[in-house]
N, C-alpha and C positions, 0 to 999 in steps of 0.2 A: 386653671393652666390655659384653658382656651376660652374662645367664644362660641365655637360651634364645632360639631362633631359630623364627619361623613361616615355612614356604614358601608364600607366596602367590604367584600366578600375576601377570603382567602387569595393571597396573588397566586397567579400561576406561574411557575417555572419553565421557562423554554427548553426545549429538549437538549439545547447545547448547553445548558447550564448545569453546573455540577449540584447534587444533592446539599453539599456542604454550603456553598454560597448562596443557597435560596432562603428566604425568611418567610414562612408561610404567612404571619401577622406582622408585617412592617409597621414599625413605630409611625412612619408618615401617614398610614391610613386613618390615624386616632388622634395625631396631634395637630391641628389646624388653628392658626392665629391669624387668619386673614382679616378678623373684625376689629382688631387691635389696630392702631395707628402705626404708620411705618416706623416712626421714631421707637415705638415700644417694640415693634417686631425687631428691629436690629438692636436693642438691648437685650432682648430675650436670646437672639443669635449669639451675641457676644459672651453671653454666661455659658454658653457651651463650645464656643470656638477655642478657648484656651483651658487646658488640664493642669490642675493643680498637683505638684508632685508629692509622694508622701515620705518617701526615703530621701536622705541626704546625698547617698550615691547617685541617685537619679538627678538630683537638682544640679549637683556640681556640675554636670555636664553640658548645662545650658547657661550661657553667659549672662543673660538676664537674671537669673537666680543667683549666680555668683556675685553679682554687682549689688544684688539685694542683701545678699549674707553679709558682705563687705560693709555696706552701708549701716546694718544693724549694729556690726561690732563698733563700728566708729561712734554711732550715737551712744551705745552703751558706756563706752569709756569717756565721753566727752560729758557725759551727765554723771561721771563719777559712781557708777552703779556698783564697783567692786574695788577691793584692793588686791593685789596679787601678795600672797604671803606663803609661808611654809605651814602645812596643816598641823596645827597644835595637836601633841600628845592626847590619845584619848577621844580626838573628835572623828566625825566622820563625813566625807564629801559627797554629797548628793549628785548624781548624774544629771543630763540635760540632752534636749535634742532639739531639733529644728522644725518648725511648723511653717508651709507655704501657702499662702492667700493672694488672690488676686482681686483688686480693688478695682470698681468701675466708676465713672462718673453717671451723672442721672441720664445722660443722654446715649449711653451704651458703651462711649469710648474707654480705653484703658486709662485708669487713673496711675497705677503702680502696682509693681511685683512688690509683695510685702513678706519679707521672711522674719519670723518671729522666734528668738531663743527662749525655749519654755524648759524650766527646771523640773526635775521629775520628783513634785513634792509627795508623792504617795509614799516615799520613804521615810518622811517626816515623823517624828515623834513628838505626841503633845506633852507639854510641859518643858520641853527641851529646844524644838525648834520652831514652836507656835504656842499661841494660848488661845485668845481671840478669834474667831475666823468669820462670823456673821457678816453679810453684806447685802442688801435687799437689792433684788432686781426687778424690772417693772413687769407685773403681772399681764398675763395675756389679755385678761379681760379689761384691764386699764388702757392696754394699746387700743384695743377695738372702740373703747369709750370715747377716747381722745381724738381717733381719727373719724368716728361718725360726728361728733360735735365740729371737727373743723369742716367737714363736708357741709353739714347742716348750716354753718355760718360763712360758708365760702372762703375759709381762711387757707393760706399756702402752709403747706408743712415741708419743712427742711431737715436736713440730716447733717450732723458733723460728727466726725470720728476723731478721737484724742489720739494722736500719734504718742506710741510708746506709753501708754496711759499710766501702767503700772510702775513706771520709774519716778514718777512724781510722788509716790508713797513712801516715807521713811520706814526703815526696818529697825525694830527694836531689839529683837533676839539677834543671837549668834547664828548665822547660816553660813555654810562653807559649800561651794559648788565646784565640781570639775570643770578642767577647762573644756570649753565648746570644741566639736570636732574641726579640725584643721587649724585650730589656734595654738600656736608653738610659742614657747619661751626659752630662754636659755637653760633654766634649771627645771628639769623634769618632775621634780617635787612640788612645784607650786600649786596653790588652788587659788579659787576667788572666793574672798571674804565678802559677802554683800552688804552694801550699804544702803541700798534702797532695794525695795520690793521688786519682784522679776515674777513673769508670768509662771504659774504652774504652783507657786507658794500656796499654801492652806491660807494663809493671812493677806494676801495679796489685795484682794477685792475690798477686803475691810479698809485698808491703808488709803487705798485709791478713792473710794467712796467717800471718807472722812474727808479728806483733802477738798473734793469737788463739792460736796454738800455745803462745808464751811463757807467757800468761795461764793456758792450761790446765794446762800442766806445773807453773806456780806452784800450781795448786789441788791436784795430787797426782796428776794423770792420766800415764799411760804412752803414749809415741806409739809404734803399731806400726812395726815395721821393715818388714814386707811391703806395708802400703798407711800411707803416711805421713798421710792424712786420716783414720784411726782411732785413736781415744783409748779407753782403759781404765783404770778405776779399781777396783781391788780392795782394801777396808778390812774387815779382818775378815771377816764374812759379808755384807757390802754391795758389790754390783757394778754400776757405772755403764757404759754404752758411749755415745761419741760419735761420730757421723760428720759431716764437715764437706765441704760441696760450695758451695765459694766464699761466699756470704753466708747460706747454708740449713745450718740444724743439726738432725740427727735425734738423739734422747736416748732412750735406755732402760736399764732396769735393774729389780733385783728389790727395788727399795726406792722406792715410791711419794714417802716422804718425804724422802729423800735426793736424789731427782729435782727436787722442787719447792725444796729448799733451794740445789741448784745453779743453777736457773733464777734464783733470787733474787740469787745471787752474782753472775750473769753481768749482770743488771741494773745491779749497781753498776760494772762495768767498762764496758760498752758499751749502747748504746740499743738495746735489743733488743725484738722483738715477739713475744709467746707466742700462736702459732696452734693451740695446742691438741694433740689426738691427730691423730696422722699421717692425712692424708686425701689430700692433693695435694702431690706432690713431683717437680720435674723434668719437669712434663708428665706423670706418671704417677697415676691415681687409685688409692686404696688402699682396699680393702673388707675389713673384719675381722669373721669370724664366730668363735665359740667355739673352734674346731678349726684356723683356717687364715686365711692372708692372701692376698687375690685382688688382683693387680696389672693394669693394665690402661691402656690410652693412648686411651681414648674419644674424649676432644677432639681430641687430638694427630692421631689417624687421621681424624677428620671434618674437620679443617682441612687436612690432605692432599689429601681428595677435594674438598674446595670450591676450592682453589687450582687444582687440575687441571682443574676445572669437570666433575666426573662425579658429581654427588650423584644425578643422575638416571640414570646408567648402570646397564646389567645388571650384576649380580655375578657373578664366578667363584669357582669352588670350589677350586682349586689354583694356584699361583703359575705353575708351567710344566709343560707335559707331560712326561712321563718320557722321559730320553734325547733331549730337545730340542736342537736346535744352531741357534743364531741364523744367519739367512741373512746374507751378505756383503751390508753395506750399499755402495748404488752410487750413492745420491743424493748431492746435494751436501752440503758442510759447513754445519754450523749457523752463521748470521752471529753469534748470541749463544747460546753454549752453556751459559750461567749457568742458565738455567730446568732444563735436563737435570741439571746437578750439583747444584742446589738439592734437585733432586726425589731424587735418588739418596742425597744427604746426610740427608733427611728419613727415607727408608726404612730407611737404617743405624741410626738411633737407634730405629725401630720395631722393629727386631729384638730388643729388650731384652725385650719381651713377647711378640713375634709371630717366633719361632726359625724357624718353617717358611718364612720369607721369605728366610732367611739365603742358600741356595744362588743363587736368582735375583737378588738384590742383589748377590751376587758377580759374576755374569755382567755386570750393568750396569756395576760398576766397571770391569772390564776394557776397556769400549768408551769411556770417557770421554774419552780422548785424542784420539779422531777422531770424534766424534760428529756422526752423520747423523741427518736426519729420520726414519728408520726406528726408530732405537735409541730416540728420543724417543718415538715413537708407541710402542713396546713397552712403555716404562717407564710412560707414562700408563695403558694397558691394564692393566699390572700393577697400577694403584692401585684398579682396580674390585675387586680381592681384599678391600681393606679393608671393603668393606661386608657381608662375611660375618664375623659376631661369633665370636670365640674361645670355646671350649667349656671352661668350669672343670671342675676335677676332681670336683665335686660339685654339679652344676646344682640341685639341689633344696635347698641350705642358704642360708638368708637371711642376707645380710651387712650389716653395719653401716656 
């Protein structure tokens, strides 16, 4: 998250300030980014500058998100994603919702506001709406290995985003979807019969990966048998490595000209967005120096702290006391344990860059079946650890 930390005591409230406006342990005392390059500091600031709306009613009040929504609908229609028909008797139409994301260039500048229409695939029935669903994604250990090799051999690492990736996959099953919010037609009984896969369907990842992998193999890549999302190309002295994680591609190799030629070829097959050098991938910020790569989930950790309401909490230095045993929770079961389980899921993914959390997160996983209020409190308290920045191997190196 940062390169250095300054241990400051609790902030003092002035007599004129109200208690409600005083934060005893402000986040600025613990998150210091001065050892990063100015370009990377600007990139981290940009990640926090804009907020992504969660609900459609909030997004439609902003002109930028309205434009993004309109553009997504036009793209869906231009690609022939669906046909408007009357719902056949005995069939059920699935609902849909909007997901909003902000995309950035590698220098931290805004790339675009992205609205994504997602179908509620959790209502699908196996054998009726879908059959096979498996599609590989890059393993975290593979991502670490590829980045380590790139650093050791001084290769450039680039990232590409497939615009409307799942629209390229043809759909074999009959799937019907309700009209998107604010999408109106003359006949109110009309629904969308999908011709191509859409985000949210169980089978979409499989459809898209099959099409992408076929294109890569045709180009000359060899698909790894250890990790099916890893593709390598060895041609004379030229080497290219591709990692696929759904609609994100990480590209590296020893020949920048060959990397650019491959990008140009991909543009001919799919609608791609070139995001430049790798800076932000799967919620992980990537800072590069001449000798190493520093991975950090700065924004992801702050989002967890904000969701639990602990931005002003006192930080802790260790996840759990050594040989600590959780007391037997005797309180009542939580009415809705989803908040606890969601938080534990966040922490599991955070272990990618914070391995010191692994043991305590494992303890929280063991009690998920009988979630008590005490366990929820322990997990929230555990989130305060995230305010402590991780130390890089070389805290004095300036990272780009």
